[in-house]
Backbone bond lengths (Angstrom), bond angles and torsions (degrees), N, CA, C in turn:
res aa  C-N    CA-C-N  psi(-1)  N-CA   C-N-CA  omega(-1)  CA-C   N-CA-C  phi
1 M - - - 1.460 - - 1.523 110.98 -
2 S 1.383 114.36 -43.90 1.459 118.32 -179.46 1.526 110.94 -65.04
3 G 1.349 115.98 -34.32 1.467 119.32 177.65 1.514 111.80 -64.31
4 H 1.334 116.54 -38.31 1.462 121.31 179.08 1.527 110.48 -64.91
5 I 1.331 116.21 -42.34 1.470 120.52 178.33 1.520 110.73 -64.23
6 F 1.332 115.54 -39.77 1.474 120.18 179.25 1.531 110.56 -61.89
7 Q 1.334 117.32 -41.78 1.463 121.14 178.55 1.531 111.16 -63.50
8 I 1.321 115.98 -40.06 1.475 119.80 178.84 1.528 110.59 -63.28
9 L 1.353 114.35 -43.26 1.469 118.31 179.37 1.526 111.28 -63.81
10 M 1.340 117.00 -38.58 1.460 121.16 179.31 1.529 110.59 -64.62
11 I 1.319 115.57 -43.03 1.466 119.76 178.98 1.524 110.34 -63.63
12 R 1.357 115.79 -42.91 1.463 119.89 179.55 1.530 111.46 -61.69
13 N 1.342 116.46 -42.04 1.459 120.87 -179.70 1.529 111.21 -65.82
14 R 1.331 116.13 -38.49 1.458 119.68 178.89 1.523 111.38 -66.91
15 L 1.334 115.42 -40.92 1.469 119.32 177.85 1.525 110.94 -64.67
16 L 1.344 115.86 -39.08 1.464 120.01 178.52 1.528 110.66 -64.58
17 L 1.340 116.18 -42.53 1.461 120.69 178.44 1.525 110.95 -63.84
18 L 1.320 116.29 -42.29 1.467 120.66 178.44 1.526 110.73 -61.84
19 W 1.342 115.62 -41.71 1.469 120.10 179.50 1.525 110.83 -62.44
20 V 1.343 117.42 -41.99 1.470 121.28 179.26 1.520 110.56 -63.58
21 V 1.336 116.76 -44.43 1.467 120.67 179.85 1.525 110.59 -61.70
22 L 1.334 116.42 -43.98 1.466 120.34 179.89 1.519 111.73 -63.82
23 M 1.327 116.99 -40.42 1.461 120.59 179.58 1.524 111.29 -65.74
24 V 1.329 117.20 -41.23 1.465 120.59 178.03 1.519 110.48 -64.29
25 A 1.336 116.21 -44.09 1.465 120.36 179.55 1.521 110.97 -63.69
26 F 1.340 115.89 -41.47 1.468 119.70 -179.94 1.524 110.81 -65.77
27 S 1.347 116.59 -40.70 1.461 119.90 179.01 1.519 110.74 -63.70
28 G 1.342 116.83 -41.95 1.462 120.28 178.12 1.508 111.58 -63.87
29 L 1.350 116.76 -38.03 1.458 120.61 179.16 1.516 110.69 -65.66
30 C 1.318 117.08 -41.51 1.465 121.00 179.84 1.516 111.02 -63.98
31 L 1.348 115.79 -41.65 1.455 119.00 178.81 1.511 111.47 -65.50
32 A 1.341 116.51 -39.68 1.460 120.30 -178.88 1.524 111.37 -66.97
33 Q 1.329 116.73 -28.17 1.443 119.86 -176.56 1.528 113.11 -88.50
34 T 1.327 117.29 -5.44 1.454 119.85 179.07 1.526 109.09 -76.98
35 P 1.341 118.81 114.91 1.462 119.86 -175.74 1.527 111.75 -77.66
36 A 1.321 115.31 152.10 1.462 120.33 174.43 1.518 109.50 -68.20
37 T 1.311 116.56 150.94 1.458 119.91 177.20 1.526 109.93 -73.37
38 N 1.321 115.97 160.27 1.462 120.18 177.27 1.523 111.00 -59.54
39 L 1.319 116.07 -39.61 1.459 120.00 -179.15 1.527 111.25 -65.88
40 D 1.330 116.98 -39.13 1.467 120.32 177.31 1.526 110.88 -60.90
41 I 1.329 116.87 -40.90 1.466 120.32 179.70 1.522 110.69 -66.31
42 L 1.325 117.06 -42.63 1.463 120.32 177.23 1.529 110.96 -59.95
43 R 1.314 116.41 -42.59 1.470 119.83 178.57 1.523 111.57 -63.61
44 D 1.338 116.16 -41.37 1.467 120.06 178.60 1.525 111.11 -61.89
45 L 1.322 116.48 -44.11 1.461 120.22 -179.02 1.527 111.56 -65.61
46 M 1.326 116.72 -39.86 1.458 119.98 176.50 1.525 111.14 -63.16
47 G 1.342 116.35 -43.23 1.455 120.10 178.80 1.519 112.32 -64.88
48 E 1.326 116.03 -39.54 1.468 120.63 177.63 1.528 110.71 -61.41
49 T 1.326 116.62 -42.41 1.467 120.68 178.24 1.524 111.13 -62.49
50 A 1.334 116.05 -46.25 1.465 120.14 -178.60 1.528 111.56 -62.56
51 R 1.324 117.53 -40.93 1.464 120.24 -179.50 1.532 110.94 -64.45
52 R 1.334 116.20 -41.27 1.462 119.25 -179.80 1.521 111.52 -66.96
53 V 1.330 115.78 -40.43 1.464 119.49 178.60 1.522 110.00 -63.41
54 R 1.315 116.87 -43.82 1.470 120.69 178.94 1.526 110.78 -58.44
55 E 1.333 116.68 -42.09 1.469 120.34 179.55 1.523 111.18 -66.57
56 E 1.334 117.31 -41.07 1.463 121.00 -177.67 1.524 112.55 -71.15
57 L 1.317 117.45 -25.29 1.470 120.18 179.23 1.526 111.43 -71.28
58 S 1.320 117.19 -28.07 1.471 122.37 -179.63 1.529 111.02 51.11
59 L 1.307 116.84 48.20 1.461 121.85 -179.93 1.530 110.46 -74.47
60 P 1.316 117.38 152.73 1.469 120.17 175.37 1.528 110.67 -59.84
61 A 1.314 114.97 155.84 1.472 119.84 -175.37 1.523 112.11 -57.84
62 G 1.335 117.97 -34.94 1.460 120.45 -177.20 1.515 114.09 -94.39
63 A 1.326 118.19 11.59 1.466 121.11 -176.80 1.522 110.76 -64.35
64 R 1.329 114.90 136.12 1.467 120.68 178.76 1.517 108.51 -96.07
65 V 1.336 116.57 125.64 1.462 121.99 -177.69 1.524 108.72 -125.80
66 S 1.328 116.16 127.58 1.464 119.85 170.57 1.517 107.29 -99.18
67 V 1.318 116.17 140.51 1.462 121.39 -172.08 1.519 109.71 -125.62
68 A 1.338 115.82 138.38 1.458 120.86 175.77 1.519 108.63 -138.08
69 V 1.329 115.57 144.11 1.466 122.25 175.47 1.523 107.12 -118.74
70 V 1.318 115.99 131.38 1.470 121.39 179.01 1.524 109.08 -126.40
71 P 1.349 117.91 155.02 1.462 129.69 0.21 1.528 112.13 -66.16
72 A 1.331 115.12 146.86 1.458 121.00 -174.47 1.523 112.77 -64.12
73 D 1.341 117.59 -29.93 1.463 119.64 -174.66 1.528 113.11 -71.77
74 I 1.340 118.10 -17.25 1.469 120.37 177.46 1.529 112.28 -119.50
75 A 1.344 116.57 0.14 1.467 120.03 -177.28 1.519 111.97 -58.89
76 W 1.334 116.89 -35.75 1.468 120.90 -178.01 1.518 112.38 -56.86
77 A 1.326 116.95 -26.51 1.460 120.44 -174.88 1.525 112.85 -79.74
78 V 1.340 118.01 -24.16 1.465 119.53 -170.89 1.525 113.69 -132.21
79 D 1.336 119.33 5.88 1.473 118.56 -171.45 1.530 114.33 -91.02
80 A 1.327 119.00 -10.58 1.472 120.58 -173.78 1.527 111.98 -59.61
81 N 1.338 118.20 -47.29 1.459 120.98 -178.03 1.525 111.92 -71.10
82 V 1.334 116.58 -28.60 1.463 120.13 176.34 1.524 109.68 -67.02
83 M 1.316 116.47 -46.83 1.460 120.60 178.65 1.527 110.97 -62.03
84 A 1.320 116.60 -39.43 1.470 120.40 -179.60 1.521 111.61 -62.94
85 A 1.331 117.18 -34.02 1.463 120.90 -179.14 1.526 111.75 -67.02
86 F 1.342 117.05 -25.63 1.464 120.98 -178.19 1.523 112.62 -110.60
87 A 1.318 117.71 10.61 1.464 121.00 -176.88 1.540 111.17 -62.38
88 P 1.344 117.17 141.69 1.470 126.66 -4.73 1.533 110.95 -77.60
89 V 1.325 115.61 136.52 1.467 121.04 -177.02 1.524 109.33 -85.44
90 A 1.351 116.07 135.84 1.464 121.16 178.21 1.528 110.20 -76.82
91 P 1.320 118.59 148.14 1.467 120.71 176.36 1.525 110.96 -61.89
92 E 1.319 116.44 147.36 1.462 121.52 -179.45 1.526 111.51 -61.47
93 A 1.319 117.13 -30.93 1.467 120.92 -177.14 1.534 112.96 -75.47
94 E 1.297 117.89 -11.34 1.465 120.96 -178.12 1.527 109.92 -66.74
95 T 1.343 116.68 131.86 1.473 120.13 -173.73 1.520 113.16 -87.19
96 T 1.323 118.02 -15.93 1.454 120.06 178.73 1.525 110.13 -103.94
97 G 1.317 116.62 165.34 1.454 120.75 175.64 1.520 113.01 97.70
98 V 1.318 114.83 -155.91 1.467 122.85 -170.33 1.523 109.20 -122.72
99 R 1.320 116.42 144.15 1.463 122.33 177.55 1.519 109.16 -115.84
100 A 1.322 117.02 126.39 1.468 122.44 178.52 1.522 108.75 -114.61
101 L 1.312 115.79 127.15 1.456 121.73 -178.98 1.525 109.16 -118.02
102 F 1.328 116.62 126.15 1.465 122.76 179.10 1.526 108.32 -115.59
103 G 1.327 116.33 115.03 1.452 120.53 -178.63 1.521 111.97 -109.16
104 L 1.327 116.31 126.21 1.467 120.86 178.26 1.526 109.68 -77.73
105 R 1.328 115.78 126.70 1.455 120.34 178.41 1.526 109.62 -136.65
106 D 1.304 116.51 143.55 1.467 122.91 171.36 1.532 113.12 51.18
107 V 1.317 116.14 58.74 1.469 121.09 177.01 1.520 108.60 -85.97
108 R 1.338 116.18 124.44 1.463 120.58 -179.06 1.529 110.11 -138.28
109 I 1.322 114.82 132.00 1.459 121.28 175.04 1.523 107.43 -126.12
110 T 1.332 115.96 122.44 1.465 119.95 -177.50 1.522 110.32 -130.78
111 Y 1.341 114.44 153.76 1.466 122.20 174.70 1.527 106.97 -120.47
112 G 1.323 116.25 123.37 1.458 119.83 -178.13 1.520 111.89 -147.28
113 D 1.347 115.53 -172.70 1.465 122.37 179.62 1.533 110.29 49.09
114 I 1.323 115.85 55.35 1.460 121.19 -176.19 1.529 110.35 -75.37
115 T 1.305 116.01 128.66 1.465 121.85 179.22 1.523 108.87 -132.01
116 R 1.331 114.25 165.46 1.470 119.45 179.91 1.528 109.08 -124.28
117 D 1.319 115.66 141.69 1.465 122.24 176.59 1.518 109.18 -81.35
118 G 1.329 116.98 90.53 1.456 119.99 -177.37 1.517 111.31 74.22
119 I 1.327 115.65 -174.12 1.460 120.72 -176.03 1.518 111.36 -70.54
120 F 1.325 117.12 -40.89 1.452 120.77 -175.33 1.525 112.56 -107.70
121 G 1.326 117.59 4.12 1.461 120.55 -178.34 1.512 112.65 -75.16
122 G 1.338 115.76 168.08 1.455 121.22 179.32 1.522 111.56 -74.60
123 Q 1.311 115.85 155.43 1.454 121.87 179.62 1.525 110.54 -87.63
124 T 1.331 115.03 143.57 1.462 120.99 174.64 1.520 108.96 -124.52
125 A 1.316 115.20 158.99 1.458 120.41 179.94 1.524 109.23 -137.55
126 E 1.322 115.33 152.53 1.455 120.13 172.90 1.525 108.45 -82.12
127 R 1.313 116.39 120.22 1.460 120.91 176.74 1.531 108.96 -94.14
128 R 1.302 116.09 127.35 1.467 120.88 179.08 1.523 109.01 -122.20
129 V 1.308 115.60 119.13 1.466 121.82 178.07 1.523 108.01 -108.93
130 R 1.325 115.83 116.39 1.467 120.84 -178.03 1.523 109.43 -126.42
131 L 1.321 115.91 138.34 1.449 120.19 173.61 1.521 109.97 -153.17
132 T 1.314 115.24 157.44 1.458 122.03 174.60 1.514 107.39 -119.53
133 V 1.339 115.25 130.31 1.458 121.03 179.00 1.523 108.64 -112.40
134 A 1.320 115.85 119.93 1.463 121.03 175.78 1.523 108.28 -86.74
135 V 1.331 116.86 117.97 1.462 121.54 -176.11 1.529 109.41 -112.52
136 R 1.319 116.15 126.66 1.458 122.16 177.71 1.533 107.83 -131.83
137 V 1.335 116.80 122.01 1.458 121.66 -179.75 1.530 108.42 -123.96
138 T 1.330 116.54 124.86 1.474 121.75 -177.68 1.527 110.13 -134.57
139 R 1.336 115.07 158.87 1.458 120.44 171.66 1.525 108.48 -83.65
140 K 1.306 116.30 132.62 1.462 120.02 -172.91 1.530 112.47 -65.41
141 E 1.307 117.16 -44.20 1.463 119.81 -174.16 1.519 112.51 -71.90
142 S 1.328 116.70 -48.88 1.475 120.94 -173.64 1.524 113.18 -93.09
143 G 1.330 116.94 -19.32 1.458 119.78 -175.44 1.517 113.28 77.71
144 E 1.327 117.29 7.52 1.466 121.23 179.53 1.531 109.80 -61.80
145 Q 1.316 115.66 133.44 1.468 120.48 -179.04 1.529 109.61 -88.55
146 L 1.304 116.12 119.14 1.461 122.12 -179.08 1.526 112.88 -95.11
147 F 1.325 115.66 -26.70 1.468 119.25 -176.50 1.521 108.11 -157.00
148 S 1.313 115.91 132.24 1.467 120.53 176.96 1.524 108.35 -149.58
149 E 1.331 115.45 105.86 1.461 119.21 -175.77 1.521 110.82 -160.07
150 D 1.326 116.23 145.83 1.469 121.91 172.11 1.521 108.11 -97.35
151 R 1.302 116.05 124.26 1.462 121.07 -176.56 1.532 110.78 -108.38
152 P 1.346 117.88 110.53 1.471 119.54 173.85 1.527 110.22 -83.64
153 L 1.321 116.34 139.80 1.459 121.78 178.71 1.511 109.42 -134.76
154 E 1.327 115.48 152.48 1.458 120.17 -179.84 1.522 109.91 -152.54
155 R 1.333 114.96 142.55 1.463 120.26 174.02 1.526 108.15 -141.12
156 T 1.333 116.29 135.31 1.462 120.70 179.92 1.525 109.98 -127.16
157 D 1.319 114.95 149.49 1.460 121.84 172.44 1.524 107.74 -157.64
158 R 1.319 116.19 177.60 1.467 120.55 176.85 1.518 108.53 -114.84
159 I 1.320 115.16 133.96 1.459 120.24 179.73 1.524 109.11 -133.59
160 S 1.317 115.53 158.14 1.456 120.93 175.63 1.526 109.28 -74.58
161 L 1.328 115.76 141.25 1.469 118.87 176.55 1.523 110.90 -62.08
162 A 1.322 116.17 -26.24 1.462 119.73 178.19 1.531 111.78 -66.92
163 D 1.346 116.97 -19.52 1.458 120.70 -178.90 1.528 113.10 -89.49
164 L 1.320 118.19 -2.75 1.464 120.29 -177.01 1.537 112.73 -55.79
165 P 1.336 119.43 -45.86 1.471 117.72 179.60 1.535 112.68 -60.23
166 A 1.334 116.95 -29.25 1.463 120.38 -177.60 1.522 112.66 -79.76
167 V 1.344 117.90 -31.50 1.470 120.00 -176.03 1.524 112.32 -88.23
168 E 1.325 117.79 -20.00 1.455 119.93 -178.67 1.533 110.84 -90.19
169 H 1.332 115.07 148.23 1.463 119.55 177.82 1.523 109.14 -80.89
170 P 1.328 118.06 136.16 1.466 119.20 -174.87 1.525 114.56 -66.76
171 T 1.346 118.08 -26.82 1.469 119.61 -175.27 1.529 114.21 -126.87
172 L 1.330 118.45 -22.98 1.463 121.43 -175.04 1.525 110.16 -86.21
173 A 1.331 117.20 109.05 1.465 121.58 -177.09 1.523 111.84 -60.98
174 L 1.310 117.36 -30.36 1.459 122.46 179.81 1.529 112.03 -56.56
175 A 1.324 116.76 -33.00 1.467 121.95 -174.22 1.521 112.55 -105.45
176 R 1.337 116.13 24.22 1.463 120.60 176.93 1.526 108.70 -116.99
177 G 1.331 116.44 140.54 1.453 120.93 -175.42 1.518 113.31 -106.20
178 T 1.324 114.55 176.56 1.462 121.48 177.32 1.524 109.07 -125.36
179 M 1.317 115.59 150.39 1.458 121.67 -179.36 1.520 109.71 -88.42
180 E 1.335 116.11 126.17 1.450 119.98 176.98 1.524 110.15 -75.02
181 S 1.323 116.62 157.29 1.458 121.20 179.63 1.510 109.73 -63.17
182 E 1.339 116.18 137.19 1.467 121.01 -178.55 1.516 112.18 -90.65
183 G 1.320 117.99 -2.98 1.457 119.33 -177.74 1.516 111.26 96.55
184 L 1.327 116.83 162.10 1.460 122.47 -172.03 1.511 112.78 -68.35
185 F 1.347 118.50 -40.24 1.463 120.66 -169.48 1.523 113.88 -104.40
186 Q 1.328 117.65 -6.64 1.463 118.22 -175.42 1.521 111.68 -64.53
187 G 1.313 117.27 -40.40 1.452 119.79 -179.71 1.509 113.01 -70.16
188 V 1.360 117.35 -23.08 1.461 121.51 -179.85 1.516 110.88 -85.45
189 A 1.317 117.34 -31.34 1.465 121.15 -173.20 1.523 111.84 -65.06
190 E 1.331 117.64 -41.06 1.453 119.74 -175.55 1.524 113.03 -63.77
191 P 1.344 120.11 -44.78 1.475 118.74 174.83 1.522 113.03 -60.76
192 L 1.344 117.05 -35.59 1.464 119.92 178.54 1.524 111.43 -65.50
193 I 1.335 116.21 -41.37 1.465 120.30 177.98 1.524 109.78 -63.45
194 L 1.354 115.45 -43.09 1.450 120.12 179.92 1.523 111.48 -62.53
195 M 1.353 117.44 -44.31 1.459 121.39 178.48 1.524 110.88 -64.16
196 G 1.335 116.49 -36.65 1.465 119.66 177.65 1.514 111.62 -64.10
197 A 1.339 116.62 -41.14 1.461 120.39 179.38 1.521 110.80 -65.49
198 I 1.337 116.71 -41.40 1.470 120.12 177.79 1.522 110.31 -63.72
199 G 1.352 117.16 -40.08 1.467 121.32 178.99 1.513 112.01 -61.70
200 V 1.331 117.34 -42.18 1.469 121.14 177.92 1.517 110.12 -63.66
201 A 1.350 117.23 -42.09 1.466 120.67 -179.14 1.526 111.04 -63.02
202 V 1.328 116.56 -42.62 1.467 120.45 179.16 1.522 110.72 -65.60
203 F 1.338 117.81 -42.04 1.457 122.57 178.67 1.525 110.94 -58.81
204 L 1.348 116.31 -47.13 1.464 120.97 179.91 1.520 111.19 -65.01
205 L 1.319 116.70 -38.78 1.455 121.19 -177.97 1.541 110.51 -60.01
206 F 1.311 116.59 -49.24 1.472 120.49 -175.77 1.529 111.30 -73.31
207 H 1.337 117.62 -37.50 1.468 119.08 -176.08 1.521 112.81 -78.54
208 V 1.333 117.26 -28.35 1.464 118.96 176.86 1.531 109.01 -69.34
209 R 1.363 116.81 -39.31 1.462 120.56 179.58 1.536 111.88 -67.74
210 S 1.320 116.46 -32.76 1.460 118.62 -177.59 1.523 109.47 -80.99
């Protein structure tokens, strides 16, 4: 009798362990599938640009750099990583040192190449985030130009169309995308495939019974 109880307890413990492993794996999968927001990607790209520019300038370790991001009305949304790349940042009013200006130009976010996972699966789209950053770095006292270049950047990934409300910013137009044209026949093909599948199911249903 005690052996039977021991076996039951062992089975219960194994099932409990399996359940924990499955829950951890499922949680990790859900986290991995959560896409970054459009604004997060823009911030990453801005920070990446600033870090590369800082490296290419090869400034002395104690160099004082003041940093500005324009246009000013949207700078608050994307300037944190730029400032971090040049930390500690010198005050704008400081007359010595270097001034770095990062200008946002041609920001575009598009969703295209829409596909579906099977007949009844969810639709996904390729998200493309593109922007050009105009970078100008000068010495404050002499006005000497140390760096002048437009940097194009791009990042692409695939996201579920169901995630669009989560990745787009509710009010900031900069972080909202547009849907690319899907083509003339793409929207027609899916209903035809669906009707064909239903037709096959009905055909099999009646002929198997007969």
